[in-house]
N, C-alpha and C positions, 0 to 999 in steps of 0.2 A: 504493499500500499504505499501511498505517497506520504511523506512525512516532512515537516519543517523542524529543523533542529535550531532550538534557541540555546546557544552555548555560552556559559558563564565560565571563563577561562581567565579572569584578570590575574590571579595569583600564578597560575600555571604559566601564562605568557610572560609574565614579569620575571619569574625564576628561569625560564628557559631561553627567552630572547633578550632580557634586559640585564642579565647577571644579578637579579634581586632588587634592582634600583626601581622605585616607585614611578611609573610613568608620568604620573601628574605633577612630578617635579619639572617636566619641561613639556607643558601642554602643546606646544607647537610640533612635538614629535609623536604625537598620539595617532596621527593618521597612519605613519609608517608602521607602528607596532600593530595596530588593529589589522592592517592589510597583510602583514606577515602571518598574524595569527589566524585570521581568516582563511587564508590560503592554506596553512598548515593543516587546520582542523575541517577544512571545507564547510565552514559554518553557513547555514543559510541566514541566520541572524546571530550577531555576535553582540552579547550584553556587555555594555560598558559602565560600570559603577561609578556614580559621581560622588559618592561618600568621601573617597579620598581628597577629592578636590575640596569639598566642604570643610573637611577636617584641616586642610592645610590653611584656609583663611578663617575658620571659626573653630580652633582646636577644642576637642572634647576635654572636659575636666571634672573634677570631683563636685562642681558646684550645682546649683539647682537648674531644673530644666528651663525655667524662666530666663536665667542668665545665659543659657546656651543658645535659647531661642533670640535673645537680643543680640548676642554676638553674630549669629547668622544674619539676622536683619541687617545689622551694621555693615557686615562684610558685603552684603548684595548692594546696599545704598551707596557704599564707598566707591564701588566700581571695579575694584581689582579683581574680584572673583569672577565677574561677568566678562571682564576682559580676557582673563585666562580661558574661560569656556569659549569665547568667541575664537581665540588662537587655536583651541582644539578642534572646534568645528571646521574652521578654515582648513586645517591640516587634514581633517577627514575628508573634506570636499576634494582636496587636492589629489588625495590618494583614492578618489572614486569609491568611498566607503559609506556614503551617506544612505544608500539603499539597503545596506545590510547591518548597519550599526544600530543597536537599540540603547540609548542612554538610560540609566536606571537611577532614578531620583530615590533616595530614601523618603519614606512617609514622614509626616510631621513627628510622630512619636518616636520613630527610629532615628530621626535627625537629632532630636534634643534629649534622647534618653529618658523620656518619662510620658506618661499617659494621662496623668491625674489633673494637670493644670490646664484648663480649657483656653485661658488667655495666651499661655506659652504655646499651645498647640496652634491657635489662631495667628499668632505671630509668625510661627515657623512656616505655616501653610502660605501666607502672603509672601514670605520670602522665596519659597519654593515655586510659587506662581511666577515671580519676576525670572526665575531660572528657566522655567518652562517657556515662558515668551521668548527668551533668547534662543532656546533650542527651536522653537517654532520658525524663527526666521530662516532656518535652513532646510524647511520642508522635508522634516525626517518622516519616513513611513510610519514609525511607531516609537512610543516612549514607555517605560514601565516604572511603576511604583512598587518599590519593596516596603511592605507594611503589613506585619502579621497581627498588629493589635487593631482591635475594631474601634477604639476610640480615635486613634490616629487616623485610621482609614476614613472615618466620618468626617474628621476635620479636613482631609484631603478632598473632600467633594468639589471646592471650588476649581481644583486642577482639572478635574474632568470637564468643567465647563469650558475652561481655558483651551484644553486640548480639543474639544468639539468645535470651537471657534476657529482654531487652527487648522482643522482638518486631519488631526494626527490620531491614529488608533492608539488606544491606551491598554497597557496590560497590567495586571496586579500580580505581584509575587508575594505569596505567602497567604492567599485566600481562595477558597473554592468558588466564590460568586461575588459579584458586584454588579448592581444594575446598569452602571454606566460605563463598565469595562468590557472591551471585545474579547480579551483573553484573560483567564484567571488561572494562575499556576499555584496549586495548594502547597503547603508545607509538606514535604516528604515525611511519611510515616513507614518506620522500619526501612529507611533508606529509598522507598519509592512511594509516590503520593497516589491518593485516589484520583479520578478524572474531574477536573473543574470545567467551568464554563469556557465554551469555545473549543471543546474537545482538547483540553490541556492536562498535561501531567509533568511532575517534576521528578527527576532522577537525581538522587543526591550522591555526592562523591563516593560514598561508602558502597553505593549500588552499581557502580560502574564496573561490573565484572559480568561475565557472560551468563552466569546462573541467574542474576537478578534482572539484567535487561530483558531478558525473555519474557517477564512478566508486563513490559510496557505495551500498552494497547492504545494510546491516543495518537492522533495525527500531528498534534503540536507537542514537542517534547522539550522542556527546559532541562539542560544536562549540566550539572555542576562538576567541573574537574578540578581535583585536588592539585594544589601547587607541587606536591611531592610525587605525583603519579608518573609512571614510567611511559614514554611516548609510545612504545609498542603496544602495550595494552589500551591505551587511549584510542589510538587509530583503529585497532582491532574492533573495540566496542562501537565506536562510532560507525565503521562499515557495517556492522551487524545491525544497528539501529536503522540505518538507512535502508538496508534490505528487507527490514521488517522481520528478522528472525528472532 
């Protein structure tokens, strides 16, 4: 059967192709790295987490979620974070990767490390909305939100309206269903998830072995590749998933 492979391999590609150096330290080189990773893994869609970029400009700490939300909001308002993101998007455009890359925003609760402060969640959501608008300038096919917490996902509802206005498909990572998302990839259970909205299934890094991937049944597969996995087993398992074995 035909399958679309959404591959999360940020740590894997960083270790294999960057010598362990975080790619977001040089946003203008993101396109080259993603192109190499996509070619190596033959990814239909390559997930690109934006959390390391956010952490660079609004570092996580031991303070309250409200403080983290304010730092994120200030970083977006300052312009440096969005400028770095624009450099990365221009690099992806130059590498002809915009049709295969799926930027992954952390949801509001994931971004600030808390779910109980509604004001902080709203502040984070507004900052994430500005980031999403910057992404939308490049006419991406899809953007994903990584949010396993229900309160965080509820606070993210304005992001779905922004994406709809931009004509961008939205995927949710960490949930089985959401009324405004086209694709919903649940958290894996026992390393492989049930099937979520949009005929989506998640294969965790621990399940990327032939005995487990035989249980994959969905047409849209999110595949997490561990940073320390061997290239031979990775390529073997991806080939088997494409073949529907």
